[in-house]
C-alpha positions as MATLAB code, in Angstrom:
seq = 'XXXXXXXXXXXXXXXXXXXXXXXXXXXXXXXXXXXXXXXXXXXXXXXXXXXXXXXXXXXXXXXXXXXXXXXXXXXXXXXXXXXXXXXXXXXXXXXXXXXXXXXXXXXXXXXXXXXXXXXXXXXXXXXXXXXXXXXXXXXXXXXXXXXXXXXXXXXXXXXXXXXXXXXXXX';
ca = [
      -6.341  -48.242   30.139;
      -7.949  -46.192   28.104;
      -7.209  -46.032   24.108;
      -5.749  -43.219   22.867;
      -4.752  -44.291   19.343;
      -6.983  -46.917   17.382;
      -6.388  -48.032   13.723;
      -8.818  -50.227   12.588;
      -7.332  -51.638    9.507;
      -4.641  -52.956   11.479;
      -6.059  -54.015   14.615;
      -3.488  -51.971   16.553;
      -5.023  -50.103   19.704;
      -2.372  -48.336   21.797;
      -2.333  -45.986   24.898;
       0.699  -43.947   25.344;
       3.065  -45.049   22.732;
       6.312  -42.961   21.445;
       4.538  -42.540   17.908;
       1.714  -40.922   19.628;
       3.880  -38.590   21.680;
       6.175  -37.590   19.182;
       3.137  -36.917   17.054;
       1.357  -34.329   19.792;
       4.662  -33.184   20.543;
       5.317  -32.214   16.621;
       1.814  -30.890   16.607;
       2.312  -28.650   19.719;
       5.687  -27.336   18.353;
       3.998  -26.362   15.151;
       1.342  -24.440   16.862;
       3.990  -22.623   18.723;
       5.941  -21.675   15.718;
       2.637  -20.790   14.098;
       1.935  -18.259   16.776;
       5.438  -16.741   15.905;
       7.018  -18.615   19.030;
       5.482  -16.890   21.690;
       3.071  -18.467   24.252;
      -0.467  -16.515   24.676;
      -2.050  -16.564   27.771;
      -4.678  -14.421   26.463;
      -8.329  -14.837   26.322;
      -9.801  -14.958   22.447;
     -10.517  -11.528   21.450;
     -11.922   -9.740   18.469;
      -9.160   -8.791   16.115;
      -7.521   -5.577   17.106;
      -5.255   -2.898   15.499;
      -1.648   -2.498   16.572;
      -1.021    1.296   17.596;
       2.193    3.129   18.475;
       2.175    4.561   21.691;
       3.656    7.600   20.573;
       0.462    7.931   18.185;
      -1.647    7.522   21.816;
      -2.418   11.365   23.436;
      -3.677   12.550   26.411;
      -6.788   13.012   24.924;
      -7.048    9.300   23.501;
      -6.795    8.000   27.036;
      -9.103   10.534   28.389;
     -12.057    9.340   26.218;
     -11.363    6.244   27.624;
     -11.912    6.875   31.485;
     -13.315    4.575   33.568;
     -13.147    1.754   31.131;
     -11.094   -1.138   31.394;
      -8.146   -2.242   29.723;
      -6.833   -6.213   29.623;
      -3.091   -6.284   30.286;
      -1.116   -9.117   28.907;
       1.723  -10.663   30.734;
       4.456  -12.593   28.808;
       3.411  -15.416   31.202;
       0.134  -15.984   33.054;
      -3.212  -14.674   32.576;
      -4.499  -11.473   31.296;
      -5.612   -9.003   33.990;
      -8.257   -6.271   33.439;
      -6.987   -2.723   34.613;
      -9.599    0.151   35.054;
      -8.330    3.819   33.942;
      -9.379    5.813   36.872;
      -7.153    9.097   36.271;
      -5.531   10.885   33.505;
      -3.881   13.784   34.877;
      -2.138   16.624   32.869;
       1.045   17.867   34.321;
       1.964   21.244   33.611;
       5.277   22.545   32.460;
       7.452   24.128   35.328;
       6.280   27.898   35.608;
       9.402   30.446   35.249;
       9.073   34.028   35.073;
      11.981   35.067   33.705;
      13.259   32.110   31.381;
      11.336   30.019   29.195;
      10.842   26.647   30.307;
      12.915   23.985   28.548;
       9.682   21.445   28.867;
       6.980   23.813   27.396;
       7.088   21.776   23.882;
       6.357   18.523   25.744;
       3.111   16.616   26.448;
       3.082   15.464   29.984;
       0.745   13.306   31.693;
       0.118   10.151   33.561;
      -2.185    7.414   34.059;
      -3.467    5.653   36.971;
      -5.122    2.261   36.587;
      -6.563    0.096   39.325;
      -6.671   -3.580   39.522;
      -6.946   -6.533   42.050;
      -4.520   -6.505   45.130;
      -4.503  -10.198   44.736;
      -2.553  -10.240   41.406;
       0.235   -7.409   41.621;
       2.178   -6.995   38.405;
       6.009   -5.946   38.428;
       6.887   -3.125   36.939;
       7.496   -3.758   33.199;
       6.443   -3.404   29.881;
       3.104   -4.993   29.094;
       0.608   -5.550   26.077;
      -2.460   -3.564   26.765;
      -5.702   -4.166   24.543;
      -8.787   -1.765   24.469;
     -11.640   -2.405   22.115;
     -11.695    0.963   21.039;
      -7.954    1.924   20.812;
      -6.392   -1.319   19.885;
      -3.605   -3.030   21.308;
      -0.059   -1.426   22.394;
       2.707   -2.241   24.743;
       3.423    0.447   27.689;
       5.305    0.469   30.877;
       3.673    0.608   34.021;
       4.842    0.585   37.746;
       3.151   -0.532   40.766;
       2.420    2.411   43.311;
       1.090    2.914   46.783;
      -2.528    2.413   46.838;
      -4.889    3.850   49.707;
      -7.563    0.928   48.915;
      -6.383   -2.537   50.716;
      -8.571   -4.571   47.930;
      -7.064   -2.625   44.701;
      -3.608   -2.261   43.427;
      -2.741    1.094   41.285;
      -0.399    1.247   38.344;
       1.086    4.224   36.880;
       2.367    4.956   33.522;
       4.089    8.387   33.004;
       4.403   10.460   29.636;
       6.958   13.097   29.083;
       7.615   13.343   25.567;
       8.441   15.863   22.870;
       5.045   17.466   21.300;
       4.645   16.115   17.713;
       1.977   17.829   15.245;
      -1.204   15.822   14.781;
      -1.560   14.456   11.446;
      -3.686   16.653    9.318;
      -5.819   15.232    6.706;
      -6.405   16.565    3.587;
      -9.913   17.548    2.465;
     -10.808   17.724   -1.525;
     -11.421   21.023   -2.578;
     -15.106   21.303   -4.547;
];
């Protein structure tokens, strides 16, 4: 049996001892708590800024068309998804009445991932090197290509004015 613990002063060499087990368990528990009580299956990445989904607009995603996002499930390994479509939805047109959704931002995102790893519908953490990280609800949808799985995220929210930056007067 290979020794896992050795104390040269006492001459004690031990394999799987209770003391060793407790020390390793305490270390694992401390690491778990230090990570906020969350087990992370994500790959090491550069530090990313947290973004509110409310601040991300159609234009934000349009600029990232054909780029990869890392999707981080609560359990399991991260999965790369390719943003393949950003579609603006037009408000319903009515000739006689004003449209109730005219002041709404409506668009959908379509992501493509491997068919072998289908993610169920739920909220996932998304990471992107230019955007940062954010949580978003996606749904698997019918995919015409057998080796891919498409996912959709739908946005239908009131338009909010974009923050204006103050300029110094000279």
